[in-house]
N, C-alpha and C positions, 0 to 999 in steps of 0.2 A: 867636376866634369867640365871637358871643354869641348869645342866642337872641332870636326877635322880641318876646316878652314884655318884654324888659329896658328898651329906650327909655322914659324918662318922658313923651316926647311922645305916646306912643301910648296911654298910660294913661287908660282911662274915654272915649275919644273915640268918639263914634258915627260920624264921617265917616271915609272911607278915609284914612290916613295918607299923607303926601307920602314918596317914596322917592327919595333920590338914588343913582345907580347908577355905577359904574364898569365897564364892560363891555370887557375887554382893553385899557383905556386910553382908550376912548371914553366920554364922559360924557351921561348921560341922566337926566332928571327925569320921574317918572311917580308913580302911587298904587299901593298896595298890592292895591287892589281890582283894577285892571288886570292886574296881574302873577299874580293868581290867577283871572283871567277865565276860563280853560278848564280846569276839573277834570281831574286825571289828567295834565296836561303837565309837563315837567319844571320849568318856571317856577312854577306852582302848588305843586309839591313843594318847590322851593328857598325858596320864600317863605312857607310854611304856618307855622301858629303853633308847630309842635313842631320846626321846622328850625332848624339852628344857621347863621349867616350870616357870612362873613368880610368885613371892612372894610379899606379902604386907610388911608392916613395922614391923611387928611382926614375920615374917618369916614363915608365914602360905601361902600355895600355893593358888594362886589367879585364879579363873574362872571369866572372864569379862561376866557375864551374870546374869540376874535376879535370886535369889536364894529361892523366895518365896515357890516353889514347889518342890526344889531340895529334900526335905525331902522323899517323897514318891518314888522318883526315887530310892535313897540310899536304903530304905527299900526293894524294890523289889530286888535290887542287893544282899542284904544281906541275905535275907529268902524267895524271890520268892511271897511276900505279896502283893496283889492288892490293890490299893487304894479304900476308900469308899467314898470320899469326893473330890470335885474339879476335877472331871474325867475330863472335858474338857480341863483344865489347864494343869494337869498331861500328858493327851494325846499329847499335843503340846509339853511340855518338854521331852517327850519320843522320839518324832520324831526329835527335836532338838538335842539331844543326839546320836540319831540313835540307839537305843536300840529296835532293830527289835521284839525280842520275846514279849517285853511289849507292843509295838505298836499293834501287832496282837491280844494279849489278850484283851487290851483296845477297840480295833475295835470291839469285841463280846459283849461289855456290852451295855445295852440299849441306853444309851445317845449319845454315838458315832455312834452304827449302826443307830439310827435314822437319825443322821445328815449326816452321810458320805453316807451310802447305800440308805436311803429312800430320804430324802429331796435334797441332792446335786445331786443326779443322775437324780430326776425330773427335777431340774433346769438346768441340762446340756441338756435337750430336750426342752428347751423354748429358740429358736433362739434369739441371742442378749441379753440375760438376764443381764449379768453384764454391757455392754453398756449402755442399758436403764436406769439402776441405776445411772450410772455417769451422764447421760443427764437429768434425772430427778433433780438431786443435783444442776447441773449447772444452770438449768431453774430456780430453786426455789432460789438460791442466786442471779441471775441476778434481780429478783423481790424484794429483800429484801430490797433495800436502802431506809432509812427512813419509814420503814414500820414493823409493828408488825407480820404480817402474809404474806405469800406468798402461791400461789396456783398453782398446776401443775395439767394439765388435762391429764388422762390416758385412754387409749382404751385397753381392754382386750377381745380376742377372743380365744375360746378354740380350735375351729374345722374350717373347709373351709366353713360350714354354717354360722357360725358366721361372719367370715371373710366378706362373700358375703353381709350379712345383714348390714355392717357398711360403705360399699364403699361409698355410697351416702353421708352419714354424714360427713365422712373423706374429701371428695371432697370440701363441704360446708365450713368446717373449715378451709382447706387449702385456699381455696379463700378468706376467712376472715383473712386470715395470723394468725390463731391460731396455737399454738404450740400443738401438741399432741404426747405423747410417747406410743407406740404401742407395746404391749406385744401378742406374739401369730401369728396364732395357734401353738399348740404342740401335739406331739403323746405321750400321758401318761395320766393315770388315773385321777390324781388331778384336781379339777374343777377350775373354775375362782375364787372362794372365796378363794381357797388353795393358788392360785398364789398371790392374793392380801395380804394374811397373810404373804407370804415369803418377799413381797416386803417390808412391813412395818417393819417386824423383821429385815432385812438387812439394811434398812436405819436407824433405831433406833440403830442398833449396831454400826452405824458411828458416833453416838451421837447427833442425830438429834431428835427434838420432832416433830412427824408427825402424823396426823389424816387421815382416809380415809372415803369418803361417797359417795353415789351415786350422779352423776351429774344431777341435776333437768334440765328438757328441752331436753335432750338427751336421746337416747334408753338407758334405765335404767340398762338393763342386762349387757352394754358393756362399758359405759362411767362413769369414777370416777374422784373425785376431791382428790388430796392428798394436805393437807393444812400443811404447815411447820410453827411453831411458833418459832419466833425468841428471844422474851423477855417478 
């Protein structure tokens, strides 16, 4: 590690020095002024005059973080240009580097607004949503030994009336020692179908192949089978 004051090329120069970067194996060229553009950001702190910087074998300053989407971050710092592609990925990078003005601008874009303000805010109103996802995956994996498919029974109730309609069926299933993952009720506009879409989306995002269908033989509006395919 060396300090930023050390390189002789920087000494006494009034211009912002050129910086060669290695960001997780991706190479970029910029200036120190660009990297310090947003005070309080992680990049500004990394390249402050008091910071220590690591270099690779070629003398490039090294950031130990994936560099695939660092280019759009650099373009924003240079010119204020917003990305037009890979918005969610650039959003995560802006959060990582703590570039708050860019984070806020991206949150106004449809892709991020829909996810952060609409979908995630809905799911925060579904009690135990994340825990239920984890339970579904655990149950599916427990049934996967020497099998191509495993199924998880899910009960979804939107409101108190739905909840009451399922009480007797849930008791029978419990008496038969059937595992059921129950979602709801919740206080938000999205319907049972919307909740099921979210469950499928979030399980697939973990890398699983999963399909959802109504469970035959049980109240069709509330009970569903999630089928995991393993091979």
